[in-house]
N, C-alpha and C positions, 0 to 999 in steps of 0.2 A: 504494500500500500504506500502510495506517495502522500506524505503529509502536506496539507495546504497551510496549516497553522501549527504552532507549537502547542501540544495538548497540555491542559492543566492537570489532568489525571492520566497517567500512563501506567499500564499494568500488563500482566501476563495471564493468559488462559491456557492451562495445561490439560492434556488428555493423553491416553496411552494407546490410541488406535492410530493406524497409518493415515497418511494424508488421503490416500485413495480408500476411504472407508465411508460408512454410513453416518459418521459423526463429524469428521473434520469440516467438510464443506458447509454444514449448517451452522457450526460455531463461527466460521469465517463470515458467513452472511450476517449472523446475529451482530457481531461486533462491528462489522462494516456499517450496518444500519445505525447502530448507536453512534458511531463516529460522525456519520453524516447528519443525524438528527440533533446532535449536540453541537453542531458547527465546529467539529474538531476538538472539542474540549476533552472528550474521553477517547483514548486510544488504547485498545487492548490487543496485544499480540497473541495469536493463537499458535500454540506449540504442539504439533503432533508428536507421537512416540515419546511423550514426556520430555520433549526438548533434548533428547539424548541423555537425560539423567539416568545413571545406573543406580537407582534407589528403589526401595520397596514402595508400595502404595502409601503405607503409613508414614514413611519418611517424607514423601511428597506432601502428605497432609500436614505433617509438622511444619513444612515450609509455608504452607497456606496459613496455618495458625500464627506463625511468626511474621507473616506479611511479606515474605520474599517472593512468593507466588500468590497471585491475587484471586484466581479462580481455578477450580479443578472440576473435572467431570469423571465420576467413578461409581462403581457398583456399591449399593447400600451396605451389603454385608461386610465389605472391606472396612467400613467404619465401626464394625461391631466392637472392637476393643475400646473404642472411644465412647460409643453409645450402643449398648446391647440391643436397644430397640430397633436399630437399623437393619438387623437381621431379618426383620419381618418381611422384607421385600423378596427374600429368597426361600421362605418356607415352602417345602415341597407340596404340590398338589392343592394349594389354597386358591390360587387364581386360575380360573378356567378360560378367560378371554382377556384380550388387551384392555377392553373397556372396564373389566373388573378392576384391573390395576389402576387405571386412570381415575375412576370414580373414588377409589380409596385414597390414592396418593395425592390427588388434587383436592381432596376434601379433608375430613376430620382426622384421618390417620396421618396424612402429610403435615397437618397443623401440629399434631402431637410430636412427630419426629423433629419438626423445626424447633419446638420448645426444648427438646432434649439436647440439641446441638448448640443452641445459643450460648449456654454457660461455658461451652468448650471453645468459644471464640470463632465459631463457624456459622455462616448464614446459609441455610438451605432454601433455595429459591422456590417460591410457589410456581407451579406449572413448569418447573425446570427439570422434570424427570424424562430423560431421553430414552427412546426405545432401543432395545437390543434384540429382544425376542424370547420365545420359549426355547428352552434348552433341550437338546437331544444328545444321546450317547453315540460317540463316533469311535470305532475301533480300527486297528490296523490289521487284525488277524481273524476276526470272527464277528458275526452279528449277535446282538443281544435280543433274545425273544422274551425272556422272563427274568425276574430277579435272580434266579438260581444261576443264570449264565454270567452273572457279575462276580461270582465267588472267586476271591483272590486276584481279580483283575487289577493291575496297577493302572489307576486312572488319575490323570492330572485334574486337580481342582484349583480354583482361585483361593486366595486368602479369605478366610471366613469360617467360623466355627460351625455354622449351620451346614456348610458343604461337607465338612469332615464328619459331622455326626450323621448326616444323611447317608453318605456312601459307606460308612462303617456299618450302619444298620442294614444296608443292602448287601453286606458281605464282601465288598470290594476292598482294595488296598488304596485309599486316597492319598495322593502325593501333592501337597501345595506347591505351586510353581508359578512364577511370574509369567504373564501371558506372552511377553515378547521372547521368552525362552522355550515356548511350547513347540514350535516347529522343529527345532533341533532335538528336543527331548523325544519326540515321536520318531524322528528320522533315525536316531541312534538306538532306539529301543529302551531308553530310560523309563518311559511309560508306554503302555500298549493302547491306551485309550484316553479320550478327553470328552468333555461335555460342554456344549456351547450352542447358541443359536446358529442357524445356517449362515447368517451374515458374517459371523466371525470366522467360520470355516472357510468362507470365500475370501474375506479380506486378508487373512493370513496364509492363504494358499495351502490349507491343510489337506486338500484333496490330493496333493502330491505325496503325502506321507501317511495317508489312511485310506481305507476302502469302504467300510461298512457304516452306514448311518441308521441307527435304530431310533425310530421316532417315539419319544417318550413324553415330551412336553412336561418333564418332571418339575421344573421350576421356571419362573419368569425372571428375566434380568433386564436391567436398564442402567443408565448412567445419571446419577444425581449431580446437578449443577450446584456446587457449593462455592462460597466466597469467604475471604477474610473479613470477619465481622467489623473490625475498626475501619478498614478501607471502605466497606459498604456504608457504614454510618457516617463517613466523612463526606459522602456525596450529597449535594443538595436534593431536596425532595423532588423537584421537577426532573432531575436527571435520574433519580431512582425510578420514577414512573416510566421514563423513556426506556430504561434498561428492562424493567419488568414487563412492559408491553411487548418489547421485542423478543424477550425470552418466550413469552406465550405464543407469539406468532411463529418464530423459527423452530422452537421445539415441537409445536404442532405440525409443522411441515416435515420435520425429521421423523416424527412418529408415523405419519401416513406413508412416507417414503419407505421406511424400514419394514413396516408390515407388508407392503407390496413386494419389497425386495425378498423377504423371507419366503413369501408364497411362490415367487418365480424361481428361486434358487434350487428347489428340488429338481426341476427339469434341467436346469443348466448344469448342476453338479452330476446328475445322472449321465449327461452327455460327456462328461469328463471322466467317467468310469466309476463313480460312486454307486454303491448298491444300497437301496433303501428297503427297510422293512418296518412294519408296525409292531411295536412291543406290547406285551400284555401288561398294561400298567396296573391292573388290579393286584398282580403279584408284588409290585413295588409298594402299593398302598398297604398290603397285608403286613409287610415288614416294618411299617412306620406307625402302626396303630398303637394306642395305649401309651407306653412310657415315653416314646419319642416326643409326642405332642405335649404330654404332661410336663416333661423336662423343659420344653421351650416356652410353655406357659409361664413357668417359674422364672426363666431367664428374661423374658420380655416384660413381665410384670402385669399385674391385674388391670391397670387402666388401659393399656394397649390391647391386651387380650380381650377385654370387654368390647372395645371398639371393633376388633376383628370379628368376634362372634356376632356382634350386632349386625354386621354387614354380610357375613358369609355363613352364619349358622353355627351350631354347636360343633366344636372341634375336639373336645375332651369330654368323655363320659366320666362324671365324678363317681 
């Protein structure tokens, strides 16, 4: 971007997807619009692949809290060590549709999560949850038809306790690994499987190192737009409104694009040699009943669990 004036507020927006992804172009559009609508007063540089930083997600979040990075887009469960409530976005088999997620996270559950992050120095933007998609299990050596096929499978998972608990309950051997290390881990056999939406499979070219896509839709995932709270509070109210309005517009565009992309990618990836199968997800649910959800009710806390059950029905039989 060529600057026409010297910006009063200059910051950095990080995310960990490639430039050619379903995330980067929309963040670029978002901050370009903000720059134009604030007459050049706000200039935010968008840095794909975390700007080349060789740090964990939580180390990047620390940089956001300290104000060295101003905005970050990341999966909710990665923030679990900072606020356990953020794991709610990755609870398995809770959300059935994308609209389920949006109604909850753009509504009262999103408000609750925002209240939990504010004391940590982080601002969770309303309507700032970007779409990634429902996650499926992808293997290099075999399809997964039922939970029993996961026994002892070494599967890469992202950072987040809910992922580890889920795949241990399913009998797999979950291995936390940074997403930008995933391609090499699959190529070298460090892990035999991974689980992600098709958009990630495509953007990271994982079809080159895997073969079988077992459609499970076991979890939904997305990218929460968070900001350094003091930086956000330093902005005048009218500029905050401009930013918030543009977040709603451009995140809305990103959601629609990514839903359509994930729908189209099954055909595209099949043409590249990927083999698809429908998994028996009831066998997965059978492994997660009872103690699994009871444990997560305790970790998330009664206020959040009440909001969750109010929207989606009873999850734990007392």
